[in-house]
C-alpha positions in Angstrom: 26.8 5.2 -2.8 24.6 5.1 -6.0 24.7 8.1 -7.9 20.7 8.1 -8.3 20.5 8.3 -4.1 20.4 11.9 -3.4 21.7 13.4 -0.2 21.2 16.3 2.1 23.8 18.7 3.1 24.0 19.9 6.9 27.0 22.1 7.8 28.8 21.3 4.5 28.4 17.5 5.0 26.4 15.1 3.2 24.2 12.8 5.3 21.4 10.5 4.6 18.3 11.8 5.6 17.3 9.3 8.2 20.3 10.5 10.4 20.2 14.5 10.0 20.1 16.4 13.0 22.8 14.0 14.8 22.7 10.7 16.2 20.2 11.3 19.0 17.6 12.6 16.5 14.3 10.5 15.9 14.3 9.1 12.6 12.4 10.8 9.8 9.7 8.4 8.3 10.1 8.5 4.4 7.2 8.2 2.3 8.1 5.8 -1.0 5.9 6.1 -3.7 6.0 3.8 -6.9 5.8 5.4 -10.4 4.5 2.7 -12.7 5.4 4.2 -16.0 8.8 5.4 -15.1 9.8 2.2 -13.5 11.1 4.0 -10.0 10.5 5.0 -6.5 10.0 8.4 -5.4 11.2 9.0 -1.7 9.9 11.9 0.3 10.9 13.5 3.7 7.6 13.5 5.5 9.3 16.4 7.7 9.3 18.8 4.8 7.8 17.1 2.2 10.6 17.5 0.0 11.8 14.6 -2.4 15.2 13.2 -1.2 15.8 10.4 -3.8 14.7 8.3 -6.7 15.5 4.8 -7.0 15.2 2.8 -10.2 13.7 -0.7 -9.6 14.9 -2.1 -13.1 12.4 -4.2 -15.3 8.6 -4.5 -14.7 6.1 -2.1 -13.7 6.2 -1.0 -10.0 3.1 -1.1 -8.5 2.3 -2.3 -4.6 4.7 -1.1 -2.1 5.5 -2.3 1.9 8.3 -1.1 4.1 9.4 -4.0 6.7 8.4 -3.9 10.2 11.9 -2.7 11.3 12.0 0.1 8.7 15.3 -1.3 6.9 14.0 -2.7 3.7 11.3 -1.6 1.1 9.5 -4.6 -1.0 8.0 -3.6 -4.6 5.8 -5.8 -6.8 7.2 -5.8 -10.1 5.1 -7.3 -13.1 5.6 -7.5 -17.0 2.8 -7.4 -19.4 2.9 -11.6 -19.9 -1.1 -12.3 -19.8 -0.9 -15.4 -17.8 2.8 -17.0 -17.4 5.4 -15.8 -14.9 7.6 -13.5 -16.6 11.1 -12.5 -16.4 10.0 -9.0 -14.9 7.4 -10.6 -12.5 9.3 -10.0 -9.2 9.7 -8.4 -5.7 12.2 -6.2 -5.5 13.8 -5.7 -2.1 15.5 -2.6 -1.5 17.8 -1.6 1.2 16.5 1.2 2.6 19.6 2.6 4.1 21.4 2.7 0.8 18.5 3.0 -2.0 19.8 -0.2 -3.5 17.8 -3.0 -4.9 19.6 -6.1 -3.4 17.7 -8.8 -4.7 14.5 -9.9 -6.8 12.3 -12.5 -5.3 9.9 -14.6 -7.2 6.4 -13.7 -6.2 4.3 -15.8 -8.8 2.7 -14.4 -11.8 1.5 -10.7 -12.0 2.1 -9.5 -8.5 -0.1 -6.9 -7.7 -0.1 -6.1 -3.9 1.1 -7.8 -1.2 1.4 -8.0 2.5 4.5 -8.0 5.0 4.0 -10.2 8.1 4.2 -8.6 11.6 7.4 -10.2 12.1 8.7 -9.6 9.2 9.3 -13.5 7.9 6.8 -13.6 5.1 5.3 -12.1 2.0 1.7 -12.8 1.0 1.6 -11.7 -2.8 -1.6 -11.2 -5.0 -1.0 -12.7 -8.3 -3.6 -11.2 -10.4 -3.9 -12.9 -13.4 -3.3 -16.4 -11.8 -6.1 -16.1 -9.3 -3.7 -17.2 -6.7 -1.8 -15.9 -3.6 2.0 -16.8 -3.0 3.4 -17.0 0.2 7.3 -16.3 0.2 9.5 -16.7 3.0 11.9 -14.3 3.4 14.6 -16.1 5.1 15.1 -18.1 1.9 13.6 -15.8 -0.6 11.5 -18.6 -2.1 7.9 -19.0 -2.3 6.6 -21.8 0.0 3.1 -22.0 -1.0 0.5 -21.1 -3.8 -3.1 -20.7 -2.6 -6.4 -20.5 -4.8 -8.1 -17.3 -3.9 -10.8 -15.1 -5.9 -10.6 -14.0 -9.6 -8.2 -11.3 -10.4 -7.1 -10.9 -6.7 -5.4 -7.6 -5.8 -5.7 -6.0 -2.4 -3.6 -7.5 0.4 -3.9 -6.9 4.2 -2.5 -8.6 7.3 -4.3 -8.7 10.7 -1.9 -6.5 13.5 -1.5 -9.7 14.9 -0.5 -11.5 11.8 -3.1 -14.2 12.1 -5.4 -13.4 9.0 -4.6 -12.1 5.6 -7.3 -10.8 3.3 -7.2 -10.7 -0.5 -9.4 -9.0 -2.5 -10.4 -9.9 -5.8 -12.1 -7.6 -8.1 -13.6 -10.1 -10.7 -15.4 -12.4 -8.2 -16.3 -9.4 -5.7 -14.9 -11.7 -3.2 -12.4 -11.7 0.0 -10.3 -14.8 0.6 -9.1 -15.4 4.5 -5.9 -17.0 4.7 -4.6 -18.4 8.1 -1.2 -17.8 8.3 -0.6 -20.7 10.9 -2.3 -23.3 8.6 -1.1 -21.3 5.4 -4.4 -22.2 3.6 -7.4 -20.2 2.6 -10.3 -20.9 5.3 -13.0 -18.9 4.1 -14.5 -16.7 1.5 -17.1 -13.7 1.7 -19.0 -11.3 -0.8 -18.4 -7.9 -0.8 -19.5 -5.2 -3.4 -18.6 -4.7 -6.8 -15.0 -4.6 -7.9 -13.0 -4.9 -4.5 -9.6 -3.1 -4.9 -8.0 -3.0 -1.3 -8.4 -3.8 2.2 -6.9 -2.3 5.2 -7.3 -3.5 9.3 -7.9 -1.3 12.2 -4.9 -1.3 14.4 -7.2 -2.0 17.7 -10.7 -3.3 16.8 -11.7 -6.5 15.1 -12.6 -4.5 12.0 -11.6 -4.3 8.6 -12.5 -2.1 5.3 -12.8 -3.2 2.1 -12.9 -0.7 -0.7 -15.3 -1.4 -3.8 -14.6 0.4 -6.8 -17.6 0.2 -9.2 -20.3 0.0 -6.4 -18.5 3.4 -4.7 -18.7 1.7 -1.2 -16.7 0.6 1.8 -17.7 -2.7 3.2 -17.1 -2.7 7.0 -16.2 -6.4 7.9 -16.2 -8.2 11.4 -12.6 -9.7 11.5 -13.8 -12.4 14.5 -16.4 -13.9 11.8 -15.3 -12.6 8.7 -18.7 -11.2 7.9 -19.6 -7.9 6.6 -21.5 -6.2 9.0 -22.2 -2.5 7.2 -21.7 -1.0 3.9 -20.8 2.6 4.0 -21.9 4.7 0.5 -19.3 7.3 -0.5 -20.0 10.1 -3.0 -23.0 8.6 -4.8 -22.2 8.0 -8.4 -18.9 9.9 -8.2 -16.6 8.0 -5.8 -14.4 5.2 -7.3 -12.8 4.0 -4.0 -9.4 2.3 -4.3 -6.7 2.5 -1.7 -7.7 2.5 2.0 -6.0 3.3 5.2 -6.8 3.6 8.6 -5.4 6.0 11.3 -2.9 4.9 13.9 -5.7 5.4 16.5 -8.2 3.5 14.8 -10.4 6.3 15.0 -10.5 7.3 11.0 -10.7 5.5 7.6 -9.1 7.1 4.6 -10.3 6.3 1.1 -8.7 7.1 -2.2 -11.3 7.8 -4.6 -9.7 7.4 -7.9 -11.6 8.7 -10.8 -13.6 11.3 -8.4 -10.0 13.0 -7.6 -10.7 12.9 -4.0 -10.0 11.4 -0.6 -13.1 10.5 1.9 -12.5 10.7 5.6 -14.9 7.9 7.6 -15.5 8.0 11.1 -15.0 4.6 12.1 -17.1 4.5 15.1 -20.4 5.8 13.2 -19.5 4.8 9.9 -20.1 7.9 8.5 -18.3 10.4 5.7 -17.2 13.0 7.9 -15.0 15.0 4.9 -14.4 14.8 1.2 -11.1 16.2 0.4 -10.0 17.2 -3.2 -6.4 15.9 -4.0 -4.7 15.4 -7.7 -5.8 13.6 -10.4 -6.6 9.8 -10.0 -5.5 9.2 -6.4 -4.6 5.3 -6.2 -2.4 4.5 -3.3 -2.8 5.8 0.2 -0.8 6.2 3.6 -0.7 7.6 6.7 2.1 8.8 8.6 2.7 6.7 12.1 1.9 9.8 14.3 -1.4 10.1 12.4 -1.1 13.6 11.3 -0.7 13.3 7.7 -2.2 11.5 4.6 -0.2 10.8 1.6 -1.9 9.7 -1.8 -0.4 8.9 -4.8 -2.1 10.5 -7.8 -1.7 8.3 -11.1 -2.7 11.2 -13.8 -1.2 14.3 -12.3 2.1 12.6 -11.4 2.1 13.7 -7.8 1.6 13.3 -4.4 -1.1 15.1 -2.3 -0.4 15.5 1.4 -3.3 15.8 3.6 -3.4 17.2 7.3 -5.3 15.2 9.1 -6.6 17.7 11.7 -7.9 20.3 9.0 -9.0 17.9 6.0 -6.9 20.1 3.7 -4.2 19.5 1.1 -0.9 21.2 2.6 1.6 20.3 0.1 1.6 18.6 -3.6 4.9 17.0 -4.4 5.9 16.1 -7.9 6.7 12.2 -8.3 7.5 10.2 -11.6 5.2 9.0 -14.2 2.0 7.2 -13.1 2.2 7.2 -9.3 0.5 4.1 -7.9 1.5 2.9 -4.6 2.5 4.4 -1.2 4.1 3.3 2.0 5.4 5.2 4.6 8.4 3.8 6.8 7.2 3.1 10.6 
């Protein structure tokens, strides 16, 4: 076991966190936070909001992060500072969740920003920000199998719950490209508000939500028609929405508002903002625990993670992370 992997101690015996409490215990969901400037991952036990590991990921700036559907693998987008060409540090790091070790670095195209994992765990869909493309990576071979032209400066990537559609947001063209995963091609593009940063699908309705940082809005999308059906205005003139997540029951949408240092809570039925929650400085990434009870934000300037109680809409813990927290993902 690597020295950087921290252990819990129970009755004098060191055991990995996810096994603590005995073989019959339910696994504890872990939150994984990318730290862009310190080049590592902070791992948080969501049961007590304690940091249980710090995982270095090698060269490259870690930003986008996802956990495989089975919870066994953590994928992290790494990029170097090359402006256009794919550099040596451009990669998707593959981390073994059980050991905390990087077991592979996959090529995912130039400047990978964010990406999505197919529900069956067989493919990655990667936004290549500088190239204006999206790469499809076959996880069986570890190689890209297609490169598709999308909007200008693509960033956010979201997959529909059934794995049929991939939405790729492009912050300069103000578009969302729709990838049909059966055909591995772009089948539609539609306009949203200024500087779209991220997207998230509802788990149980034909809806998706797209944040627009400069406009300060969230577009509500009919995913059957790939059309915007409503635009939700957040804190007028203040909100700079970046990350977005939907509760497991589909009833709430949570938006990390970047420079506004807060999170908006949206009622998915009425499309109304029902709460605005102050968090740390510059929240970028946001994620919800599988039970829907907690929301975690990666705060890029205060170098911490805010933990929000989904019932009371209050911050119940602040967890120290590395330098420049960017993305957050929670194991299923």
